[in-house]
N, C-alpha and C positions, 0 to 999 in steps of 0.2 A: 575680157577683151581689151579693156582700157589699160590693165596692168601690162598686157603684152605690148600694146602700142607704146606705153611709157618706156618699157625696157628696150624696145627697138630704137626709140628716140635717144635714150641714154647711150646705147651702144654706138649709134651713128655719131653722137657728139664726141665720145671717147676716141673713136676711129679717126674723126676729123682732127682732133687735137694731136693724136699720134702722127698723122700725116703731115700736119703743119710743122711739128718738131723735126720730122725726117727731112722735110724740105729745107728748114732752117739749117740743119747740120750740113746738108749738101752745099748750100750757099756759103756757109762759113768755111767749109773745106776749099771751095773755089777761091774765096778771098785769100785764104792762107797760101794757096798755091801761087796766085797772081801777085800778092803783096806780102811776101815773107819778111819777118824781122831779119836784121843783118846776121845775127848768129845762126838763124835757121837757114838762111840762104847759103852761108858758108858751109853748113853741114851737108847741104844738098849738092854742093859743088861737084861737078863731074870731073874725075881725074883725067879723062880723055881730053876734054876741052882745055883744062889747065895745062896739060902737057903740050898740047898743040900750040897754045899761046907762048909757052916757055921756049919752044923751038923757034918760033917766029922772032921773038925778042932776041934770042941768042944769036941768030943769024943776021940780025940787022945791025949795021955799024953805028957806033956812038956818034953823036952830033946831030946834024940835020936829018939823016935818015930815021933815027929813033924819034925825033920830034915830029916828023911827018907821020910816022906810024902811030904815035900817041893821038894825033888828031883824028885818025881813022878808026880807032878802037871804039867798039860799042859799049854801052853801059854794062852789058853782060860780061864783056871782056874785062872791064875795069874792076869788077868785083874779085878777080883772081890776082890782082897786083900784090896786095898785102899777104895773101896766103903764099904766093911765090916767094916773097921776102922771107917769110917764116920757114918755108920748106927748104930753101937753099941754105939758110943759116944752120938748119939741123943736119942736112945731109952733106953739104959742101960739095955737091956733085957738079956745080956749075962754076965757071971762073969768077974771080972777084969783081971784074968790071960789070958783071951781070947786075949787081946791086945798083951801080951807077946808072945803068939804063932804066931800071925801075924807078929810081929817084927822079930822073928826067921826065918820065911819063907822069909821075905824081905831080911834078911842078906844072906841067902843061895842062893837065886835066883836073887840077885842084877844084873840089866842090864839096858841099856839105854832105852829099850822099856818099862820096868817097871817104869822107871823114868818118861816117858811121861805120863803114866796113873796116876801115883802118883801126878805129877805136876798139871794135869787137875783137879783131885779130890780136891787137896789142894786149888786151886783157886775157885772152886765151893762151897766148904764148909768152907771157911775161915770166922772167925778164929776157927779152930778145933784143939785142942791140940793133940789128938791122931793121927790125920792125919799128923800134923806137925812133931810129933815125928817119925812116920814111914818114912816120907820123909827125915828127918835128918839122920836116920839110913842108908837109901838107899844112900844118897849123900855121907856120910862118907865112905862107901865101895867103891863107884865109884871114889871118890877123891884119895883114897889110890892106886887104880889101875892106875889112870891117872898119879900120881906122880911117881910110880915105872916105868911106861912106859916111862915117860919123861926122866928119867936118862939114858935110853938106846938109846932114839931116838932124844935127844936134838940137838946133833951135826948135824944130817941129816936134821932136821926140820929147824934149823937156816941157814944151808947152802943153803937151797932152798928158804929162805926168807919168810917162812910161820909161822904164829902164831899158838901156840898150842891151842886146843879147850878149851874154858872157859865158856861154855853155862850153866853149873850147877848153879842153883840159890844160892847154899850154898857158892860159892866163894864170894858172896856179903853179904849174911845174913843167919844166921842159921834159918831154917824153924820152929824150935820149940821154937824160942825166942818170948816172949810176946811183944817185941818191933820190930818185924820183919819189919813192914812197915816203921818205923822210920829209921832203918838201911838201908833199900833199898833206902830211900830218900837221906840219906847221901852219899851212893854210887853213886847215880844218879848225885848229885851235883858235886862230885869229877870227874866223867867221862866226864863232859862237852859235853854230847850228848843231842839231842832233846828227849823229852818224847816219841815221836812216834818211833824213832830209838831204844830206850831202850826196848819198848814193843815188837817190832819185833824181836830183838836179843834174848830176853829171852822168847818168845812165851807167853806173858801175854795177856789174854783176857780182854779187857776194860769193857765188859758188865757183867763180873762175879764179885762176892763180893770182891775178892782180888784186881782186877784191879780198881774197883770203889773206894775202900778205898785208894789205892795208888795215884790215880789221885786226889782224894779229898785232900789228904795231900800235894801233889805237888802244887796244886793251892792255898793252905793256907800258906805253909811254904817254898816252893821252890823258887829258884831264877827266876827273870823275864825272863831270857833266855829260861827257860823251856816252856814258853807259845808259842814260835815261832813254827809254823807248828803243833801245838798239839790241835787245836780246835776240830778236829774230835774225839779225845779221850774225851775231855771235854763234847762233845755232847752225846757220848755213856754213860758216867758215870753219868751225871747229874740226869737222872730219876731213877738211881739205888740206890742212896745214900739217907739216911734219910733227912727229911725236914730241920732239924737244920743244917746239913752239906751243903745242897743245899744253904741255906741262907748265910752261911759263904763263900762258894765258889763264889757266885754271888757278895757278898759284896767286897771280895778281888779283884775280876776281875774288878769291876767298879772303884775301888780306885787305882789300880796299873797303873804305867806309861808304856805305850806300844806304838810302832810305829802305825800310823793311820791304816795301812792295817791290822795288826794283831789284833788291838783293834776292828775293824769293823767285822772281822771274828767271834770273840767271842760274840759281841753284837748281831749278827745275830742268833747265837745259843740260846742266852738268849731269844730273841724275839720269836723264834719258840716254846720254852718251856713255856714261861710265858706271852707272848704278851705285850701289852701296859699297863702301870700302871693303866690307866682308866678302864681296863677290869675287875678289881676286884680280881685278883689272890692274895691269902693271903701273898705271899712272899713280896709284895710291902709295906705291913704294918710293916714288920719287919726290913727293911733296913733304913739306914740314909737318911733323907730327901734330903740332898745335893746330894747323889748318885742317888736317884730316879729322881730328877729333871734333872740331867745331862743325865741320860739314856733317859728320856722322850724327852729331846731336840734332842737327837740323832735319836729317832724314828721319830719325826716330820721332821727333816732334811732329813732322808733317804726316808720317804714317799714322800716328796716334790720332792726330786731328782729323784725318780723312776717315778713320775707322769710327770715331766717336761723333761724327758730324751731327749737330743738333742736340747733343747731350752735354749741356754746359757744365753740369756738376762733375761729370767724368773727365771732360777735357781739362778743367781747372785742376782737378786732383792729379791727373797723370802728368800734366805739364810741370807740376811742382817737382816731380821725380825724374823728368825726362833725361836730364844730364847724367843720371846714374844708371840708366838702362843700357845694358850691353848689346842687346840684340832684340829685334822684333821680327815676328814671322806670322804669316797668315796660316791658321790651322785649316780653315775653310772660308767661304765667302762671308760668313757672319762672325767668325771667331779670330781674335788676335792674341798671340802669345808674346808677352813682354818678359825678357829674361834679365834678371839682375845679377846673374852669376850663380849665387847660392840659392836663389829661389825664383819662382815664376809668378806672374799674374796672368790669368786667362780671362779675357773679356769677351762676352757675347753681346753684340750690338742690339740683340733683341731683348736684353735685360737692362733697361735704362738705369736701374738703381742697384745693380748687383754685379759682382765679379768674384772669381775664386783665386785665392792664394794657394800655391803648392810649394812645398820645399822641393829642391832640385830633382830628387829621385822618385817622387811619388805621383807624377802626372800619369804615367802609363799604368801603374798599379791600381789607380782608382777609376780607370776607364772600364766601363762594362756596358754591354748591350748597345743601345742607341743613344745613351745619355750624351748630351753635348758637354764638352769638357768645361764650359763656363756657365752651365745651367744650374738651377737650384736642385735638380734631381740627383746630382752627385752628392753622396754622403759627405757632410762637412760640419765643422764646429762654427758656432757663432763667434764673431770677432770679439765681443765682450768677454766671452769665456777665455779666449786665447790671451787677451790682455791681462785678465785677472790671474791666470796661471803663469804668466810670463813664459809662454811656450811658443816656439817658432815652427812647430810641427803642423803640417797641413793635412788635408785641405782646410782652409778657413774662408768663410764667406765674408767678403768686404761689402759694406753697405754705403750707399751714397745719398741717403736722405739727409736732412739738415742735422739730425743728431748723430747718425752713423758716420758721417763724413769725418768728424774729428776723431772718433774712436778708431776708424780705419787708418787715419793718418798716424795716430799714436802707435798702433800696431806695426805699421810699415816702418816707422822711425826706429822702433825697437829691433825689428828684424835686420835693418841696415847696420845698426850699431853692433848687434850680436855677431853678425857675420863679417865684421871688419870692412864693410863696404863704405861706411861713412863714420867719421868721428863725431863727437858731440858738437864741435865747432862747425863741422860741415853741415850738420842738421840745423844748427841755428841760422846758417846762411841760406837755407832753402826758402823759396818764395812763400809768403804766408798764404793760408787757405782763404 
């Protein structure tokens, strides 16, 4: 009876929690509906309302009539002003003086809420000269207001140790400048802040055309310090930019000197987007061979490191030869095949101190039944016997205990030399065990 009561109590508790979550979701949906972000509100903009406003503006004369109209427009109407600038620039369906009317409305109703909408549209439609001009007009009015306010409040602000607000993008670059992105990049270099901090401070969306263009130029022309903690932005922008800019961004990234942790973060982004050079993505045919080979070596080393996680002896052994590996491939979830061209090493992660060497053509012929290709059940020779006979014929069992590690390395060095994969000088330059 007590168990039944306990179960009922638990069920009531769970149902209560689910009910609370449901109510919270409902409340959040209402908040989003009532207080959408600027880009969300622009997406929700009703074409009918916008077209109605366009007709009213078009049929209102320039001068005092349009100024009077501006004073009567609601906040909801104002959110369509910058989208109308963008739309007419694209379609050209309205006369040129229509822009001048919109600029007059912006002057008369300049506010920070209008700036938020204008800044969002500017980022979405970049580079749009009419939108840039409208935003420049708006910023000019707001700057004048800020400066006049500063004269009165400077002493109080400084006394409290607070900085005056400088979030307007026009303090860094004029939105109607054709070199807007270049000017932003210069400002970014001067400020000595990370790219991520800069984007947050000025509410720049990395996945919009402006953000993508700025990120692209940062990774082409910016200082190496901008790369630190900015890989998330690189990841967002990469699929948004044209193929030619993608190529330049990846090329610069592969060539620039960065600390190992930062470099790895970016290489992981490149791998997610373009995979291994052997996968055939067109970008790998456009880059310098030297950079592609360096990236390919990283992919191989990273794949081996992931596969051998926690097996220090194996990681150390395989990293010694990683630069000579031609290709890596998962046989199954536990087995990795490393191809050196003339021979293979098959490693089973369940065997911490053992792996199998195969000459190129023998992997399939030695597979039988349910034997794992990297397991001890596969008929094989001991590595000591292969070294003593000077034979490269497989399968040969490689051993990774303290004694077997050096014998396995001697055997692998011999195979590399015999198959003309590495010269004696190449072998001498390999990292020590």
